[in-house]
C-alpha positions in Angstrom: 65.1 -9.4 21.2 67.0 -6.2 20.9 66.6 -3.8 18.0 70.1 -2.1 17.3 70.4 1.3 15.8 72.6 1.4 12.6 76.1 2.0 13.6 75.6 0.9 17.2 73.6 2.5 20.1 74.3 5.2 22.8 74.8 3.8 26.3 71.7 3.1 28.2 70.4 6.2 30.0 66.8 5.5 30.7 64.7 2.2 30.7 61.0 2.4 30.2 59.0 -0.9 31.2 55.3 -1.5 30.0 52.9 -3.0 27.7 52.8 -2.4 24.1 49.5 -1.5 22.2 48.7 -0.6 18.6 46.4 2.3 19.0 43.8 2.8 16.4 42.1 6.3 16.9 39.2 7.6 15.0 37.0 10.6 14.8 33.3 10.0 14.5 30.0 11.4 15.8 28.5 8.0 16.4 29.1 4.3 16.8 27.1 2.0 14.6 25.0 -0.7 16.2 23.3 -3.5 14.7 23.6 -3.9 11.0 24.8 -0.3 10.5 27.9 1.4 9.1 29.5 4.8 9.4 32.5 6.6 8.0 35.1 8.2 10.4 36.1 11.8 9.5 39.8 10.9 10.5 42.1 8.3 11.8 45.4 7.5 13.0 47.3 4.3 13.7 50.3 4.4 16.0 52.1 2.9 19.0 50.3 2.8 22.4 50.6 1.9 26.0 51.3 4.2 28.9 55.2 3.6 29.3 55.5 2.7 25.7 54.1 6.1 24.5 56.3 8.0 27.2 59.3 6.2 25.8 58.4 7.4 22.3 57.8 11.0 23.4 61.3 11.0 25.4 62.9 9.8 22.2 61.2 12.5 20.1 62.5 15.2 22.4 66.1 14.0 22.3 66.9 11.2 24.8 66.3 7.7 23.3 65.5 5.2 26.1 65.6 1.4 26.1 62.3 -0.2 26.3 61.3 -3.4 27.8 57.8 -4.3 26.7 55.4 -7.0 25.4 56.0 -8.1 21.8 54.2 -10.8 19.6 55.5 -12.5 16.4 52.5 -11.3 14.4 52.1 -8.6 11.9 51.2 -5.9 14.4 54.3 -7.0 16.3 56.5 -6.4 13.2 54.7 -2.9 12.7 55.7 -2.1 16.1 59.2 -2.9 15.5 59.3 -0.9 12.5 57.9 2.3 14.5 60.4 1.7 17.1 63.3 1.6 14.6 62.1 4.9 13.2 62.8 6.4 16.6 66.0 4.2 17.0 64.5 2.7 20.3 66.4 -0.4 21.3 63.7 -3.0 22.2 63.9 -5.8 25.0 61.0 -8.2 24.1 58.6 -9.9 26.5 57.1 -12.4 24.2 53.2 -12.8 24.2 51.1 -14.8 21.7 49.2 -11.9 20.2 49.6 -8.1 19.8 47.4 -5.9 22.1 45.1 -3.4 20.5 43.3 -0.2 21.6 40.4 1.4 19.8 40.3 5.0 20.7 37.3 7.4 20.2 37.9 11.0 21.2 34.9 13.1 21.7 34.5 16.7 23.3 37.7 16.5 25.3 37.2 12.9 26.5 37.9 9.6 24.9 36.3 6.1 24.9 38.6 3.2 24.5 38.2 -0.5 23.9 41.2 -2.6 24.6 42.2 -6.0 23.4 44.9 -7.2 25.7 47.3 -10.2 25.8 49.3 -10.1 29.0 50.0 -13.8 29.3 53.7 -13.7 29.2 55.2 -16.8 27.3 58.8 -16.3 29.0 60.2 -14.7 32.0 61.4 -11.1 31.7 64.8 -10.6 30.2 67.8 -9.8 32.3 69.3 -6.4 31.4 72.6 -4.7 32.2 71.8 -1.4 33.9 75.3 -0.1 33.9 74.8 3.7 33.1 71.2 4.0 33.6 70.1 7.1 35.2 66.3 6.7 35.3 63.7 4.0 35.1 60.0 4.7 34.2 57.5 2.2 35.0 53.6 1.9 34.4 52.8 -1.1 36.5 52.4 -3.5 33.5 54.7 -6.7 33.8 54.4 -6.4 37.6 57.1 -9.1 38.0 59.6 -7.2 35.9 58.6 -3.8 37.4 59.1 -4.8 41.0 62.4 -6.6 40.1 63.8 -3.7 38.3 62.7 -1.1 40.9 64.4 -3.1 43.6 67.7 -3.0 41.4 67.3 0.6 40.6 67.0 1.4 44.3 70.1 -0.5 45.1 72.1 1.4 42.1 70.7 4.8 43.1 68.8 5.1 39.7 65.8 7.3 39.9 62.4 5.4 39.5 59.3 7.1 38.1 55.9 5.6 38.3 53.0 6.3 36.0 50.2 5.3 38.6 47.3 5.1 36.2 45.6 2.5 38.2 46.4 0.5 41.3 47.6 -2.9 40.3 48.3 -6.2 42.2 51.8 -5.1 43.6 51.4 -1.3 43.4 51.5 -0.7 47.1 54.7 -2.8 47.5 56.3 -1.3 44.2 55.9 2.3 45.8 58.6 1.3 48.4 61.2 1.6 45.6 59.5 4.5 43.8 61.2 8.1 43.7 58.6 10.0 41.5 55.1 8.8 41.7 52.5 10.5 39.5 49.1 8.9 39.8 45.6 9.6 38.5 42.3 10.5 39.9 41.3 6.9 39.1 44.2 5.8 41.4 42.7 7.8 44.2 39.2 6.4 43.7 40.4 2.7 43.7 42.1 3.5 47.2 38.9 5.4 48.3 41.1 8.2 49.3 40.9 12.0 48.2 43.9 13.3 46.1 45.4 14.9 49.2 45.2 11.7 51.3 46.7 9.8 48.3 49.6 12.3 48.3 50.1 11.6 52.2 50.4 7.9 51.3 53.0 8.7 48.7 55.0 10.6 51.1 54.9 7.7 53.9 55.9 5.3 51.2 59.0 7.3 50.7 58.2 9.0 47.3 60.3 12.0 47.2 58.1 13.6 44.6 54.4 12.7 44.3 51.4 14.1 42.2 47.9 13.4 41.1 47.0 14.4 37.5 43.5 15.8 37.3 43.0 16.6 33.6 41.6 20.2 33.2 42.3 20.9 36.7 46.0 20.3 36.4 48.6 18.7 38.9 48.3 18.5 42.6 51.7 17.7 43.7 54.5 18.0 46.3 58.3 17.8 46.2 60.5 16.4 49.1 59.5 18.2 52.4 57.5 20.9 50.6 53.8 21.4 51.0 51.2 20.5 48.4 51.0 22.8 45.5 48.8 23.0 42.3 50.1 23.4 38.7 47.1 24.5 36.8 46.6 23.0 33.3 47.4 25.4 30.3 44.0 26.4 28.8 43.8 25.0 25.3 40.8 26.5 23.5 38.2 23.8 23.1 38.1 24.1 19.3 41.8 23.2 19.2 41.4 20.2 21.4 41.4 17.0 19.1 42.6 13.9 21.0 43.4 13.9 24.8 44.2 10.3 24.8 48.0 9.6 25.6 48.4 13.3 27.0 49.3 11.7 30.4 51.9 9.5 28.9 53.4 12.3 27.0 53.6 14.2 30.4 55.6 11.4 31.9 57.9 11.0 29.0 58.4 14.7 28.9 59.3 15.2 32.6 61.7 12.3 32.5 63.4 13.8 29.4 63.5 17.2 31.3 64.9 15.6 34.4 67.6 13.9 32.2 68.6 17.3 30.8 68.5 19.3 33.9 68.8 16.9 37.1 69.6 19.8 39.4 66.5 21.8 38.3 63.3 21.8 40.7 60.5 19.4 39.9 58.3 22.6 39.2 60.4 23.2 36.0 60.1 19.6 34.8 56.4 19.5 35.4 55.9 22.8 33.6 57.9 21.5 30.6 55.9 18.3 30.7 52.6 20.4 30.9 53.5 22.3 27.7 54.3 18.9 26.0 50.8 17.6 26.8 49.1 21.1 25.7 51.0 20.7 22.3 49.8 17.0 22.2 46.1 17.3 22.7 46.0 19.4 19.4 46.9 16.4 17.3 45.2 13.1 16.4 47.1 9.9 17.5 50.2 9.2 19.5 52.7 9.7 16.8 51.3 13.1 15.6 51.3 14.5 19.1 54.9 13.9 19.9 56.7 17.2 20.3 60.2 18.2 19.6 61.8 20.7 22.2 61.1 23.8 20.0 57.3 22.7 19.9 57.4 22.7 23.8 59.0 25.9 24.2 56.7 27.6 21.6 53.5 26.0 23.2 54.7 27.3 26.7 55.4 30.7 25.4 52.1 30.8 23.5 50.1 29.8 26.6 51.7 32.4 28.8 54.3 30.3 30.6 57.8 30.7 28.7 60.3 28.2 29.9 64.0 29.5 30.6 
């Protein structure tokens, strides 16, 4: 399945590969148990999934990527198609029986999540024409598709970016074909390594750029032959932080966009741009509301003392 934009589509510049969720995010002080009820203060329903949210972020910023993701022929799947069409994102569907759901409860800068996932693929992943593709972003879901397309990207000189939120079945093999690997603290814990040791693993795997996201402590990262640097998080006052879920996905989508716009810039600039995008995002409820335009990113960076030029 491919959702076409009215009047045709732009040439493929970027391909994102991941797992689709519908996120239901709600604000409440407590979760009822037993025979109880409560009323949430606010809620949002939007697209979800790591690479999926990153793709929507990239599209909102101005570069619309293609998206290879799981899709079900149910009412939630049709809702997701409507969401993608609103952003003119071409979809390449990997069919599953049921749509996946996330129930997200933000609380005091953290978030609790219950996921209901169907990742039993009913068909092989679709074969896509990568002519013109400049960058590929993966989150490790659909492991057969991610590895196959990462290998093709390496052969074609396409930049490969990985959101390493967790160590998955073939992550270590996949890293051999990744140029930019940004992983989480959880990733390091699964490897039983410190962040610094994890960065050394990424270097040895050949990743030109590697990083570990550490929430309020920012990003620990390296570029090419440089040493390890820390990019501190922008300080968003606690009273303005509403929902941190998806902030990392927004970070990935924003640095992919930034690289596409300024491929000759250093990664320090791309990560500063992405940091400001995330700082904007945590001040809003739900994935759709958190997506910034470029002027939102620039205004946020300036407001928090890091103007981007």
